[in-house]
C-alpha positions in Angstrom: 123.2 80.1 2.1 124.7 79.1 5.3 127.9 77.1 6.3 125.9 74.2 6.7 124.2 74.2 3.0 127.4 75.1 1.6 128.8 71.7 2.5 126.2 69.9 0.6 126.5 72.1 -2.7 130.4 71.1 -2.1 129.9 68.2 -1.7 127.1 66.7 -4.4 128.9 69.4 -7.3 131.6 66.6 -8.0 128.7 64.7 -9.1 126.8 66.7 -11.1 123.7 67.9 -8.8 122.6 71.3 -7.8 120.7 72.2 -5.3 117.5 75.4 -5.5 117.1 78.6 -3.5 113.2 76.5 -2.7 115.0 72.8 -1.8 117.3 74.4 0.9 113.7 76.1 1.8 112.4 72.6 2.7 115.6 71.0 3.3 115.3 72.8 6.2 112.2 72.5 6.8 112.4 69.3 6.8 115.4 69.2 9.7 112.4 71.3 11.8 109.9 69.2 11.2 111.7 66.2 12.0 112.8 67.4 15.5 110.0 68.8 16.7 108.3 65.3 16.0 110.7 63.2 16.9 109.7 64.8 21.0 106.9 63.0 20.4 107.5 60.5 18.6 111.2 58.3 18.1 111.9 58.6 14.5 115.4 59.4 14.6 118.3 59.8 16.6 120.0 62.1 15.2 118.4 66.1 14.6 121.2 69.0 15.1 121.8 70.2 11.9 124.2 69.6 10.4 124.8 66.0 11.5 120.9 65.6 9.9 122.7 67.5 6.5 125.5 64.9 6.5 124.0 61.2 7.8 120.6 61.4 6.8 120.4 64.2 3.2 123.7 63.9 2.0 123.3 59.9 2.8 120.5 59.7 1.2 121.4 61.7 -1.7 124.3 59.6 -2.5 122.0 57.0 -4.2 121.8 59.7 -7.2 125.1 59.4 -8.0 125.3 55.6 -8.7 121.0 55.3 -10.2 120.0 58.0 -13.5 117.4 59.6 -11.0 116.8 61.7 -13.9 115.3 58.9 -15.8 113.5 57.9 -13.3 109.7 57.9 -12.7 108.0 56.2 -10.4 110.3 55.2 -6.9 108.9 53.2 -3.6 110.8 53.4 -0.4 110.8 50.2 1.6 110.7 50.6 5.5 111.8 54.5 5.4 111.2 55.0 9.0 111.6 59.4 9.1 111.3 59.2 4.7 115.0 58.4 4.0 115.6 57.6 1.5 112.9 59.3 -0.4 111.9 62.0 0.7 115.4 64.0 0.1 115.5 62.7 -3.3 111.8 63.4 -3.8 113.1 67.3 -2.6 116.1 67.4 -5.3 114.2 65.4 -7.9 111.0 66.6 -8.0 109.4 64.5 -11.3 110.2 61.0 -9.0 106.7 59.6 -8.4 107.2 58.2 -4.7 105.4 55.4 -3.1 106.5 54.8 0.5 105.3 51.8 2.8 106.3 51.9 6.8 104.4 49.3 8.5 104.0 51.6 11.4 101.0 53.8 11.2 102.4 57.1 13.1 104.7 57.0 11.1 103.2 57.5 8.2 101.3 59.9 9.9 104.4 62.1 10.6 104.8 61.2 6.0 101.9 62.2 5.3 102.2 65.7 7.3 106.0 66.3 6.2 105.1 66.2 2.3 101.9 68.3 3.1 104.0 71.0 5.3 107.0 70.4 1.6 104.1 70.5 -0.7 105.7 67.7 -2.7 103.2 66.9 -4.8 102.6 63.1 -6.4 104.3 61.4 -2.5 102.0 58.6 -1.6 102.6 57.3 2.2 100.7 53.7 2.6 100.3 51.8 6.0 101.6 48.0 4.9 103.2 45.4 5.8 105.6 45.4 2.1 104.6 42.1 2.3 100.8 42.7 1.9 101.5 45.8 0.0 103.1 44.0 -2.6 101.1 41.3 -3.4 98.2 44.2 -4.4 98.5 45.2 -8.6 98.9 48.9 -8.1 102.4 47.9 -6.7 103.8 44.8 -7.8 105.9 45.0 -10.6 105.2 48.4 -10.8 108.3 50.4 -9.9 111.2 51.7 -12.0 113.1 52.6 -8.4 112.8 50.8 -4.8 115.0 51.3 -2.3 115.4 50.5 1.5 117.8 52.0 4.1 119.2 49.9 6.9 116.3 47.8 7.0 117.4 44.6 7.0 119.4 42.0 5.5 120.0 42.0 2.0 118.1 37.7 1.8 115.1 40.1 3.7 115.5 43.1 1.9 115.4 40.7 -1.4 111.9 38.9 -0.5 111.0 43.0 0.7 112.0 44.6 -1.8 112.2 43.3 -5.5 108.1 42.5 -5.5 107.3 46.3 -6.4 110.4 46.9 -9.0 109.5 45.9 -12.6 111.8 43.6 -15.1 114.2 45.9 -16.1 114.3 47.8 -12.9 116.7 48.5 -10.1 115.9 47.2 -6.3 119.2 49.4 -4.0 120.1 48.8 -0.9 121.0 51.9 1.3 123.4 49.6 3.2 126.5 50.9 6.5 129.9 48.4 6.8 130.9 45.3 4.3 128.1 43.8 3.1 129.9 41.2 1.7 128.3 38.0 3.5 124.8 39.2 3.5 125.9 39.7 -0.4 126.9 36.4 0.0 123.5 34.7 1.7 121.3 36.8 -0.3 121.8 34.3 -3.9 119.5 32.4 -3.8 116.8 35.0 -2.5 117.9 36.5 -5.8 117.0 33.7 -7.4 114.2 32.4 -6.8 113.0 36.3 -7.2 114.8 37.2 -10.7 117.1 39.6 -10.2 120.8 39.9 -10.6 123.0 41.7 -8.3 124.7 44.5 -10.8 127.4 46.3 -8.5 128.3 47.1 -5.2 129.5 50.6 -4.5 131.1 52.1 -1.4 131.8 55.5 -0.5 132.6 57.2 3.2 130.7 60.3 5.0 132.1 62.9 4.0 133.0 63.9 7.6 132.6 61.6 10.2 134.2 59.6 7.7 132.3 56.1 8.8 131.7 53.3 6.0 128.5 53.4 3.3 127.6 51.1 0.9 125.1 51.0 -2.0 124.4 47.5 -3.4 122.2 47.6 -7.1 120.1 44.9 -7.7 118.4 44.1 -11.8 115.8 42.7 -11.7 115.2 40.3 -14.7 112.0 38.9 -14.8 108.6 39.2 -13.2 108.0 38.2 -9.6 107.2 34.8 -8.8 103.9 34.1 -7.2 105.1 32.2 -4.8 106.0 35.8 -3.2 106.5 37.8 -1.0 105.5 35.0 1.6 102.7 35.4 4.5 103.9 38.3 6.3 106.5 37.4 9.2 107.5 35.3 7.1 110.8 36.5 5.3 112.3 37.2 8.9 112.1 34.4 10.2 113.1 31.4 7.6 115.0 34.0 4.9 115.2 33.1 1.6 118.9 30.7 2.1 
């Protein structure tokens, strides 16, 4: 085990999260595939191994500090981009059935290749807009956990993500700086989408010390028929 791997282990250990040798192999392979594909398509501005470990892997895995991942059976990652937080969480919690939704087919191509190369099972990569996918019975009100990392403001994210979550399930919005203003303006969207905010956890990246927030929302009932609205509408006319 090298210094970068040991560091990640040390950061996660206080939260009871361990990493096997095989999982480290998968994480390192992820770094290589990400760097290789990044030369052909813009997936991330961060490709240096130590930075990927902190700003992508650790950042993604902090969700497991606040959500009992061992109890999560199904998860959907909305607008996953280069696979964060879904793929690192899948690597460390392989029992989870992961669905990834992204509107860009090139990114879905990358994610399918990545999952196959890493030997990950039960990963379903779907090329679709969230507003369309959430209308399909196989996705609507189905998932224990929905995640989104740096996709949009909370009032928009709620409409993108909550329709996927089963009643009693959780939506985790992973944000950067203090989202207090976003949380305040999202109150109506929570009301309309039958959900309630349960927590806003603040943390800092260990080395960079930049602020992160994980906002947890609990779904309290089935998604009303009116939502999500037509593709593009949530961004143009947010629920406020």
